[in-house]
C-alpha positions as CSV (number, residue, x, y, z in Angstrom):
1,M,133.5,-92.1,-114.5
2,L,134.2,-92.3,-118.2
3,G,131.4,-94.9,-118.4
4,F,129.1,-92.1,-117.3
5,I,130.4,-89.5,-119.8
6,F,130.4,-91.8,-122.8
7,G,127.9,-94.3,-121.5
8,F,125.3,-95.1,-124.1
9,N,125.3,-98.6,-122.7
10,M,125.2,-97.6,-119.1
11,R,122.0,-97.6,-117.0
12,L,120.6,-94.7,-115.0
13,G,117.9,-95.0,-112.3
14,R,115.1,-92.5,-111.8
15,L,116.8,-90.4,-109.2
16,Q,120.1,-90.5,-111.0
17,Y,118.5,-89.4,-114.2
18,F,116.6,-86.6,-112.6
19,L,119.7,-85.3,-110.8
20,A,121.9,-85.6,-113.8
21,S,119.3,-83.8,-115.9
22,L,119.2,-80.9,-113.4
23,A,123.0,-80.8,-113.3
24,L,123.2,-80.7,-117.1
25,V,120.7,-77.9,-117.3
26,V,122.5,-75.8,-114.6
27,A,125.9,-76.4,-116.2
28,F,124.6,-75.4,-119.7
29,I,122.8,-72.3,-118.4
30,V,126.1,-71.2,-116.8
31,L,127.9,-71.8,-120.1
32,G,125.1,-69.9,-121.9
33,I,125.5,-66.9,-119.6
34,V,129.2,-66.9,-120.3
35,L,128.6,-67.0,-124.0
36,A,126.0,-64.2,-123.8
37,M,128.5,-62.1,-121.8
38,G,131.0,-62.6,-124.5
39,L,128.5,-61.7,-127.2
40,A,127.4,-58.6,-125.3
41,A,131.0,-57.5,-124.8
42,G,131.7,-57.5,-128.5
43,T,129.7,-54.7,-130.1
44,S,130.8,-55.1,-133.7
45,Q,129.3,-57.4,-136.2
46,K,132.5,-59.3,-136.5
47,A,132.5,-60.2,-132.8
48,G,129.0,-61.6,-133.1
49,L,129.9,-63.8,-136.0
50,A,133.0,-65.0,-134.1
51,L,130.8,-66.4,-131.3
52,T,128.4,-68.3,-133.6
53,G,130.9,-71.2,-133.8
54,P,131.1,-71.6,-130.0
55,L,127.4,-71.2,-129.8
56,M,126.8,-74.1,-132.2
57,V,129.3,-76.3,-130.3
58,W,127.5,-75.4,-127.1
59,I,124.1,-76.4,-128.6
60,G,125.6,-79.6,-130.0
61,L,127.2,-80.6,-126.7
62,F,123.9,-80.1,-124.9
63,L,122.0,-82.2,-127.4
64,I,124.6,-85.0,-127.3
65,A,124.6,-85.0,-123.4
66,N,120.8,-85.0,-123.3
67,A,120.7,-87.9,-125.8
68,M,123.2,-89.9,-123.7
69,L,121.1,-89.4,-120.5
70,Q,117.9,-90.4,-122.2
71,S,119.6,-93.4,-123.8
72,M,120.9,-94.6,-120.4
73,R,117.5,-94.1,-118.8
74,F,115.7,-95.9,-121.7
75,R,118.1,-98.8,-121.3
76,D,117.4,-98.9,-117.6
77,I,113.7,-99.1,-118.2
78,G,114.3,-102.1,-120.4
79,W,113.5,-100.4,-123.8
80,D,116.0,-100.4,-126.6
81,P,117.2,-96.8,-127.1
82,V,118.3,-97.6,-130.7
83,C,114.6,-98.0,-131.5
84,V,112.9,-95.5,-129.1
85,I,115.0,-92.4,-129.7
86,P,114.9,-92.4,-133.5
87,A,111.1,-93.1,-133.3
88,W,110.8,-90.2,-130.9
89,I,112.7,-87.9,-133.3
90,A,110.6,-89.2,-136.3
91,V,107.4,-88.5,-134.5
92,M,108.5,-85.0,-133.6
93,A,109.7,-84.3,-137.2
94,L,106.4,-85.6,-138.6
95,D,104.5,-83.5,-136.0
96,Y,106.4,-80.4,-137.1
97,V,105.7,-81.1,-140.8
98,I,102.0,-81.6,-140.1
99,A,101.7,-78.5,-138.0
100,G,103.5,-76.5,-140.7
101,R,101.5,-77.9,-143.6
102,F,98.1,-77.8,-141.9
103,P,98.1,-74.8,-139.5
104,E,94.6,-75.6,-138.2
105,Y,96.1,-78.8,-136.6
106,A,98.8,-76.8,-134.7
107,A,98.4,-76.5,-130.9
108,T,98.4,-72.7,-131.2
109,S,99.2,-70.3,-134.0
110,A,102.6,-69.5,-132.4
111,Q,103.6,-73.2,-132.0
112,H,105.1,-75.5,-134.6
113,G,103.6,-78.7,-133.2
114,T,100.3,-80.4,-132.7
115,W,98.6,-81.6,-129.5
116,V,99.4,-85.2,-130.4
117,G,103.1,-84.4,-130.6
118,S,103.0,-82.6,-127.3
119,L,101.3,-85.6,-125.7
120,V,103.9,-88.0,-127.1
121,N,106.6,-85.7,-125.8
122,L,104.9,-85.5,-122.4
123,G,104.4,-89.3,-122.2
124,L,108.0,-90.1,-123.0
125,S,109.3,-87.5,-120.6
126,A,107.0,-88.9,-117.9
127,A,108.3,-92.4,-118.8
128,L,111.9,-91.3,-118.3
129,L,111.1,-89.8,-114.9
130,F,108.7,-92.2,-113.4
131,F,108.9,-95.7,-115.0
132,P,110.7,-98.2,-112.7
133,S,113.9,-99.9,-113.7
134,G,113.7,-103.1,-115.8
135,A,113.1,-106.4,-114.0
136,D,116.4,-107.9,-115.0
137,D,118.5,-105.3,-113.2
138,A,117.0,-103.6,-110.2
139,S,120.4,-102.9,-108.6
140,S,121.2,-100.1,-111.1
141,S,118.6,-97.8,-109.6
142,G,119.3,-98.7,-106.0
143,G,116.9,-101.7,-105.6
144,R,117.9,-105.1,-104.4
145,S,118.6,-107.8,-106.8
146,V,119.3,-111.5,-106.4
147,S,122.4,-112.7,-108.2
148,T,121.5,-115.2,-110.9
149,A,125.2,-116.2,-111.4
150,P,125.8,-119.9,-110.5
151,A,127.8,-120.4,-107.4
152,A,131.5,-121.0,-108.0
153,T,132.8,-124.4,-106.9
154,F,136.2,-125.1,-105.6
155,R,138.5,-126.5,-108.3
156,S,141.0,-129.2,-107.8
157,A,144.6,-128.9,-108.8
158,R,143.9,-130.9,-111.9
159,S,141.3,-128.5,-113.3
160,S,142.1,-126.1,-116.1
161,G,141.4,-122.9,-114.1
162,S,143.7,-121.6,-111.4
163,A,142.9,-121.2,-107.7
164,T,143.0,-117.5,-108.1
165,D,140.3,-117.5,-110.8
166,A,138.2,-119.7,-108.6
167,R,138.6,-117.3,-105.6
168,L,137.8,-114.3,-107.8
169,A,134.7,-116.1,-109.2
170,R,133.5,-116.9,-105.7
171,I,134.0,-113.3,-104.5
172,T,132.4,-111.6,-107.4
173,G,129.7,-114.2,-108.0
174,G,130.6,-114.8,-111.6
175,D,133.2,-115.8,-114.0
176,A,136.5,-113.9,-113.5
177,G,137.6,-114.4,-117.1
178,R,134.7,-112.5,-118.7
179,R,134.1,-108.8,-118.4
180,S,130.6,-107.3,-118.5
181,Y,130.2,-103.6,-119.3
């Protein structure tokens, strides 16, 4: 469970990503309503200023959770999220600067982005939702995969490994001494 919460190295399949994104949006909408009720209950200026801290934490948590989900999905596709996510952010920042500096390139007068930035955003969002899992690990998204680990052989009493390690290696299909995260 903690691997899912703090899982930048974890992988998410298409359906898992879609359902986790929906759950994240619903959870943060409920939290937003609670924050809005708290803001509406306080009529003074001081009460409004007191809720800006929790509001900033709420926005930050949503952005971090969303980045984790996207990172897990990009890793499942087979792309390196360390390269893709900063490039995505850089393209969106450059798009914002271009649309602000040259308003004639903006998608509409009310938007702060161009059509190119919108298409990049749409393309990467579609990739997150519809690209299949990487070829090296189809089991993370529910597909079948063939184990590439070599079959464990029975060890004699003179070998350096114990019989328990040999049994564990045979059961798990890999080396019992190494952990893979």
